[in-house]
N, C-alpha and C positions, 0 to 999 in steps of 0.2 A: 150379139152380146150375151143373150141368155146361154147360148151354147158355150161360149168361152168361160162364163162364170161357172157353169156346171162342170166343165173339164178341169178347172183349177181346183174346185172343191174335191173332185175325185182324187186328184194327185195328192192333195194335202192329207186326205184320209189314209191313202196307201202308205205315205211316209210315216204317219203317226203309228200305224200298225207295225211297221218294220222296226221302229225304235222301241216300242213296247216289247216286242218279241226278243230283241237283243238284251234288254234289261232283265227279262225273266231268265234267259239263258245264263247271264252273268251271275244272277242271284243263286241260281241252281248250282253253278260251279262252285261258288263260295260255300254253300251248304255241304256239298259232298267232299270238300277239302278236309274238314275235320268234323266228323259227325258227333264227336264227344263234346264239342263246344256249343252249348245251347244258348249262350249269352255272348254277344259281340264284345261286351265289356271285359270278359274274362280272357285277357290277352297275356297273362303272365303264366309261365310254366312253373313247375314245382320248385325249381331252383331259384326263382326270382328274376330270371332273365326273360326278355321278350322272345317270343317264338321267331325263328329265323324266317318263316314264311311271311311274316308281316312286312319284311323288307323286300322279299322276292317271292310273291305269290306264284304258286305253280311249280316252283323249283323244289324238287325232293332231295332228300339225303339218302345215302345208302342205308341198308338195314343195320340195326345196332349190332355191334360186336360184343365180345365178352369184356366186361369191366368189373369194377368193384361194386359191391352192394352198397346201398345207402345213397345213390346218386338219383336225383329226380329230374334234373334238367341239364342241358349241355350247351356249350358254345359251339359254334360251327367247327367241325373237325374233330369233335370229341367222339369217343367210342360210346357205344350203347351200354345198357345196363344188364344185370343178371336176369335170368328168367323169373317171371313173376313180379317184376318191378314195373310200375306204371310209368309211361313216358307221356308227359303232357306237352301238346303243341306239335306232335308229329303225326303223320298219317300212319295207319296200321301197316305193319310190315307184312309182306307176302311170304316171308321165309318162316320156317318153323323155329320155335324158340331154341336158342343155342344153350348148351350146358355151360355151367360155370367153369372158369379156368382153374380154380383151386378147389381142392376137397374141403369139406367142412372142417373148420378148425376145432382142435381138441384142447381141452384145458391143459395148461403147463404142469399142474400139480393135481394130485388126487383131491377131489372135492371142490376144485376151483371152477367156477362157471366159465363158459366159453367167452372169449374176449371179443368185443365188437371191433369191426374194422375202423380204420381211420376215415373220417368223413371227407368227401370231396377230393379223394385222392385219384390221380389220373395214372393210367398205365403209361409207361414210356414206350413209344413206338421204336422199332428197330431202325438202325441206320441203313442207308441204302446198301443193298447187296449183303447185308448181315444176316447170318443164319440165326434162326430162333435159338434162344438160350435154353438149355435143359439142365436140370440139377445133376450133380455128380451121383453116381450110384450110391444108394443107401443114405443119401443126404436128406435130412428132415428139414422142412421149412422152419424158419424162425418165427415164433409168435411173440407179439409184444407182451411184456410182463404186465401183470395186473397192478394197478396203482394201490389197490387195497391190500395186496398181499405183503406180508412181512418177510417172505422168503426171498432169496436171491434168485434172479432169473436164470434159467438154464438155457445155454446157447446150443446151436445145432452141433450135434456130435459130441457134446460135452458130457462127461460123466455126472452122475448125481452129485449134488453139493455135499460138502463135508458135513457130518453130523454136528449139531450144535455143541460147542465146547463149554464145559463148565468154567466159570470165572472165579478169580480170586485166588486163594492160597492153594498151593500144590496139594492135590488130593492123594498123593501116594502114601501118606502116613495115616491111614484110616484107623489103625489100631494102636498107634504109638503116640506118645507125647500128650500134650494138654488137650482138653476138650475143645471142640469147635464151638466158639462162643456164639456164632450166629444161630446155632441150634436152640439155645435156651434163652437168648436175650430178647428175641422177638416172637417166640412161639411158646405156648403153654406146655408143650410136651417136654419130657425129660429125655435127654439123649442117652445113648449107651454109656455106661459108667467105667469102661476100661480106659481110663484117662492115661495112665502112666504105664507103658510097657517098658520095663527096664532094658538097658542096652544089652545086646546079644540075646534077647529073648527071655531073660530071667525075670519072672514075675514075682514081686514081693507080696507080703501079706499086710494089708492096711489095717488100721484100727477104725477108721471112719468109712463106712459103706453107705450106699443109698438107704435112707430110712424108709421103712414100710410099717404101717400105711402112711403115705405122705399126703398132706393137704396144705398147699401153699397159703390159701386164704385163712385157714384156721391158725397157722403159724404167724401170719402177718397180724391177725387180730390179737394173738397172745403178746407179740412184741409191742403193739400199740398200747395195750393195757399196762404193760410193764413200764413204759416210759411216760404214760399220761399222768398228769397231776404232779404233786410234790414228791420229789425223790425218784428213784429208779429201782425197780426190782431186778437186780442183777442175776439172781438165781434163775428167773424165767428166761432171761437172755441167754444164759449158759445152756439151759435145758433145750432151747430151740437151736441156736446157732452152732453150738459145740457138738450137736448130735445129728447134724445134717451134712451131707456132702456138698461140695462147692456148687455143683449145678443146681441143687435144690435151694441153696442160699440165694442164687440168682433169681430163681422162680419166686421165692418169698419177697425179694426186693421189688420185682415187677408187680406182684399182687398188692404189696403195701402201697405202691404209688397209685395203682388203679382204685383201691378201696378208699384211700384217705387223701389222695392228691398231694402227698408229701414224699420227699426222698428219704429212704431208710438210712442211707449212709450219713446224711446231714443230721438226722435225728439222733443217730448213735453218737456222732461226734459231739453234739450239744449236751448229751446226757452222761457220757462216760469221760473218765480222765485217767491219766497215768498209763501204767503198763497194761492194765485191763483194756483200756481203749485201744492201745496199739495191737493187742492180741485179737480183739473182735474185728477191727478194721482190716487186719491181715487176712482173717477168715473170709471177709466179704469180697476180697479181690480175686478175680480169676487167677489161677496159678501162674500162667506165663506173664501176665501183667505185673503180678507181685514180684516175680523174679527180675523183671526189667526195672522195676522201681528200686529194688535192692542193689542192682548193679550200678544204676545211676547214682544212688546215694553213696556207694563206695568210691565212685570216680569223682564226683563233684566236690567242690570245696578244696580246702587245703589238704594236700596229701591224698594218698590212695590207700584204701583198705584192701590190700592184696589178698588177704585170707578169704574175703567174701567172693572176690573174682575167681579164686581157685576153687572154692567150694561149689559154686554154681556152674562155671564153665567146664570143670573137669569131671562133673558127675551127671550132667544131663544128657539125654539121648539126642540124636540128630533132630528128630521132630520137635522136641522141646526147645532146642536152641533156635531152630527156625522160627518158632512162634515167639520166643523171647525177642529175637531181632525185629520181628514185625511190630510188636507192641512198643519196643524201644523207639523205632522210627516214628510211629504214630504219636507217641507222647512227647518226644523231645526234638523231633524234626531233624535228626541226624542219625547216622549209622552207628550201631554199637561197635563195629570193628574200628571205625575212625576214632571213636573216643578211647577205645582200648589202646590203640597205637599212640595216641597223644599223651596217655598217662602212664605208660609202662615203657620199658626199654630192654635192649639186649635180647638174650635168648628167651627170657620170660615173655617178652612181647611176642616173639615168634610162636611160642607155644600157645598163647592165648588166641592169636590169629588163626592158628591151625584148628583149634577147638571151635572157634567161631564159624569156621567154614562148614561145620556139620558134615564132614566127609568121611567119618569113620565107617568102616565095614561093620555092619551089624548082623551079619549072618553067623551061623554056628559052624561054618566050614573050618576044618583044621587041616594043616599040611605039616606032618612031623618033620619031613626033610627041610622044608623052608624054615620051620621053627629052629632047627639046629643051626642052619646057616645064619639066621638073624641073631641068635644067641652069640655065635662066634663074632659076628659083625659088631655087636654091642661090646663084647670083650675087647676087641681090637680098638674100638673107638674110645675106650675108657682106660681100663686098668693096664692094658698091654702097651700103652704108649705114654709118652711124656705130654702132658696136657690132655684135653678131652675134646672129642669131636661131638659137640652138642647136637648138631643137625642130624646125626645118625640116630640118637636117642629120640629126638622129636619126630623123625620120619616114621619110626616103628611104633612108638607108644601112642601117638596121636591118630594113627590111621587104621591099625589092625583091630579085628574084632576081639572081644574079651576071651573067648575060648582059645583062639590062636595065641593071644598074649600069655595066657596061663601056661601053655605049652612052651613058649619061648622062655618064660621065667624058670620053668623046670629044667630046660636044657642049659640055661645060663648057670644054674647051680651045679650042674654036672661038669661044665667046662671050667668054672672059676672056683668051685668048692665052697662058695658062699652065696647068699641070697642077692637078688637084684637090688633090694632095699639097701643093703650094706654097700654095694657098689655105688649107688646114687649118693648115699651119705658121704662117701669118700671122694667122689669125683666132682660134686656140685656143691654150691652154697647159695644162700639167699632164696629169693622167690622162685627161681627156676628149680631149685632142689625141692621146695615145698610143692610146686606144681606137679613135678614128675612123681613124687611120692604119693600125692593124692590120686593120680591116675592108677598107680600100682595098687594102692589100697582099695580103690573101687573095683579093680579087676579081680583082686584076690577075695575080698569080702566087703561088699558095699554096706550092709547093715552095721558091720563092726566099725567101718570108717565113720559113719554118722553117730554111732554110740560114743566113739572117742571125742568127736566134736561137741556132743552134748555134755559130756563129762567136763571137758575143758571150759565150757561156757559157765559152769557153776562152781568148779573147784577153786579153792583159794579165797582171798578176800573179795567180797562183792560178787555180783552176778552180771554177766554180759547179757542183759535182758533182750536186746535186739537179736543177738545170735540165737538165744534160746527160743524166742518166739518163731523166728524164721525156720529153725530146724524142726520144731514140733509141727508147725502148720504145713510146711512143704512136704514132710514125710508122712503125714497122717493118712493120706489117701494113696500112698505108694507102698511103704514097707515099714511103718512105725512099729508094728507088732514084732517084726524081725529085729528091729533096732532095740526094742525093749528087752528082748530075750538076750541079745548080744551084750547089752549093758549089764545085765545081771551076771552073765558068765565072766565078763572082763573085770568088773569092779566089786563083785560079791555083795551088791546091794541093788535094790530095785530103783528104777528111774523115778517112780512115784515118790519114794521116800526121799530121794535127793531133792526133788522139786519142793516137797513139803518143808525141807530144811532150809531152802534158799528163798522161797517165795511165800506170799501171804495173801489173805483176803480172796476176793473174787478172781484176781489174777491167777492165784494158785489153783483155785477150783476149776477155772477154765482150762488150764494146762493139763491137769489131772484127768478131766473129762475127755480130752483129746487123746491122752495116752492110753486110758482104759478102753476107750472106743464106745461105739453105739451097738 
């Protein structure tokens, strides 16, 4: 029995040693499986998924291939990462690091930082027997646009984007027409003062020019003192507003609101009355806006004041008409052309629509041969036939430049032995006659045309004050000095003396201040 007991004890010891040795080998194999894992509880890879070896210990995956950067862990079957990317949960690869499949990305625009790749994006494996895809020659890769960039993305092979376009009103009339209101309504700077370039490049002589030295705050303070307290010092209002150009008046209005928190126009309306109020308020309106108001006033209500339509539509440049149309649309919610069509008729309506289109040639180019042909066409359309072809007169007088029309009128006199004015007087009547004669007068001598209108506004019983105010205000920054000279030559009296005889008080003083100029 002692021998049997000793033999059994020996066998049990040998079995225990064998089991312990196998446990140590198994533990060693687990430690060499992933030397980076120092804690058995760290079983999650960088992507948040369990390492595949947890389900199948000892089963290895092929070395990682090229993928997209930013990947930390993979499902079974996923490609590996870019060089330098740590892979948690895999044994070290025996292969050297593979280069990235794509070159470093460049910014899409100058100064733009490189864009990060899309996270967790997988490359698409090729289909069976499919050849690897290569880009076309000279084809650039597409980079995702930056979300923070305000520019448009540029696509592969696409030319650079168009330059940023200026918005708003057509900028082709930089030196003609009324001033760009945005320049002086929101900024303290004074724009260039070449507001009105007369049609066909003829520049008149204004009486009101930019006042120097100009201080909008000081002028606003003067106006505030003139209207503060009991009564109103009208002489100070005249000294400021009748001696500044329109753009400077807009600056004064802005300064007045900034300094006193009050609207200058409202204060002027509350302090002034009668014709003097109308004069000052007309001076405070931007020129194109004032013309739009005058046109609407002539159209609205019972009847239509055709003389105002003719004066404005037949004497303004293309740029001025375009700005008038824009203000008219803003103020009244309708198109000027639509209202003109609704309140006029016949060939006069056609003439106004032609002028409203602002399509006159405003170059100085002349063609003597064409002038002779047009003169003969006008003669055949009028005096040489029974009745009149009004459309021929409209097509020539509303479209050609002033220099060319002067040549046409000279040729017409050679053909017919009398002036174009006499032909129009004989062939037309009513508003269409007045409209065509207004165009001819502006072509021949625009200051003389306005001198005649000024004289007619004051001659006879009473004074047409609205016409007088409009004519003096609208021409003061264009050619009123020329109009004043023509007035003297035509009527043998000065414009100032006629105003003194027909007007009185501050109203008279304001008009004379504009006529004499600053």
